[in-house]
N, C-alpha and C positions, 0 to 999 in steps of 0.2 A: 880432473879426478884421476887418481892413480888406478889404472886398469886392473892391476893384480889385486889391489885391495878390494876393488869393486867385485871382482870375480870371486874372491874368498868370501866376502860377506853374502853375496848372492847364493853361493853354494852351501855355506855352513851356518849362517846366522838367520837370514830371512826365513828359511824353511821351518825354523823353530816356532814361528807364529802359527803354523798350521795346527798345532796342538792346543792353542788357546781358544777361548770362547769367541763367538762371532764378532763381538765388539772389539776384540784385540787380534784380529786376523792378519794375514799377509796384506790384505787391502789397507788395513789401518796403518801398518808400519810403512808401506809404500807412500801413503798419503802424507804421513809425518815427514818422511824423507824429502819428498817433493816440496812441501811447504817450507821446511827448514832451509833448503837450498835457495828457495826464492827469497826468503827473508835475509839469508846470509849475503846476498848480492848487495845489500845496503851497507855492509860493514867490511872492515879490513880484517877478515878472518880466514882461517885455513879451511877450504871446502871439504878436504878429506876428513878433517876432524868433525866438522858439522855432520857430514854423511855418516860417520861412524857412530857418533852419539845418538843420532836419530835411529840408526839401525838397531842398536843395543838397548834402547831406552826401556822397553817392556820385557826384555828377555827374562827378568827375574820372576815373571808370573809363573814360571815353571815350579817355583817354590811357594806359591800362594800370593794373594793380592796385598796383604797388609804391609809387608816389607819389600814389595817387589822392586821399588826404586833402589833400595840398598843392595838387594841381591843382584840387580842388573849392573850396578856399579862394580860389584865384586866380580861378576862374570867378565865384564870388560877388562878390568885390571888384571885378571888372572889368565887372560887369553895370550899365551906366549906368541902366537902368530902375529899379533899386532905389533910386536917389537921389530918386525921386518920393515915397518913403515913409520913408526913413531918412537920418539925418545921417552924416557921415564917422566919427564916434566909434562909432556903432552898427554901421556896416559893418565897421569894424576888429574890433569885439568878435565879430561873427558870423563873420568870417573865422577868428579864433582858435578859435572853437568848432568850426567845420567841420574845421580842421586837427587838432584835439585828439580827434576822435571815435573814431579808430581804436583797436581793442582792443590792438594790439601796441605802442602808444605807450608809451614808458618812463616819462613823468612824468604827474602828475595834470592833468586839464584845467584851463586857466587861469581859467575863468569858470564861473558856475553854468549858463550856456547850454551850454557844452561838456560839463559833467557830466550835464545832463539828456539831451542827445541821445546821448551815449556810452552812457548807461544804457539808453535806449530802443532803441538799435541792438543791444543784446546779445541780445534775443529768446530767452531761455534756456528753451526747451521741448525736451525730448529728441528727440521725433519731428521737430520743425522743424529743429533743429540738424543731425541726421543727414541729413535730406532735402536741406537746403541744401548740406551738405558733398558729398553725392553729386552734386547738380546742378552744383556748381562743378567737381568732378572730371571729370564727363562732358564739360563744355564746354571745359575747358582741357587735359585729358589723355586725349584720345580713343583713344590707342594702348594704354591699359591694359585688361586683361581684368577680370572680376569680382573675382578675388583681388587684383589690383593696386589696384583701387579700394577694396577693403576695407582693405588694408594702409595706403593713403594716408589713408582716413577715420580709422582707429584712431590713426595717428600724429598727425593734426591734433587729434583730441579730447584725446589725452594732453598734447600740447604746450600747448594753449590752455585746456582746462577742468579737467583733473585736478588733484589736490592739487599745488601748486607750479607750476601753469601760469601763463601770463602774463596771463590775464584778470583785470581789477580792476573792482570794483563801486564806484559813487560815490554813489548815492542811497538813503538808508535807507528811503524810502517805497515803493520798488519791491519786487516779490516775487521778484526775481532771486536773492537769497541762498538762499531755500528751493528754488527751481528748480535752482540750481546743485548743491545737495546731491543732488537727485534724479538729475540727469544724471551726477554722479560715481558714483552707485550703479549706473547702467547701464554706465559705463565699466569698473567693477570686476567686472561680471558678463558674461563672454565669451559665454555662450549667449544671454542677453537682447540684448546688443549685436548679435550676428550676426543674430538674428531680425529686429531692427529695421532693420539695414542691408539685409538681403535684401528686406524689404518695400519700402523706399525705392528700392532699385536696380531692382527689378522694375517698380515703378510708373513710373519715369522712362524705362525702356528698353523697356517692353512685353513683357518676358520672363515 
């Protein structure tokens, strides 16, 4: 890893996540960075590029969620400081990767960098997924009561993670396929799901 690049991103990019909701905090971006670098070890890729894509992948949330992947790509490509370490072709490839990371994207990521970071961003752990869904709901739908948040959580899990959901996995070396089956088992078990939701909701609201 290039030390100057790492110091720049730690100083100027990672702190931006402090302004986002709890589901997209600095803990989240650091987790995505770590997982991305672990997956990158299986491929002949530039670790500095993997690190940079992972660091910038959600920066577009500063402009809203709907187009955050596009805005994040624009932020990366527009950062003149990155030209100290990367050429224009590398910048363009990293922009593509950032734009392609979103789980709801229709097509496959265009590059291995996009596939690595998209996979790392999945973070398929049942408790983590449910907690982050609750965190996002509390931040963006404060008018909902507990039952409203549960209904929203269930709908999100079914739309994204259940059989036929829009989530796609791209890296064979990750454990996400096994973890996805575990999460689907939770979704199919209403009592278990409700118990996990209640625990996450109570921990986030202090109830």
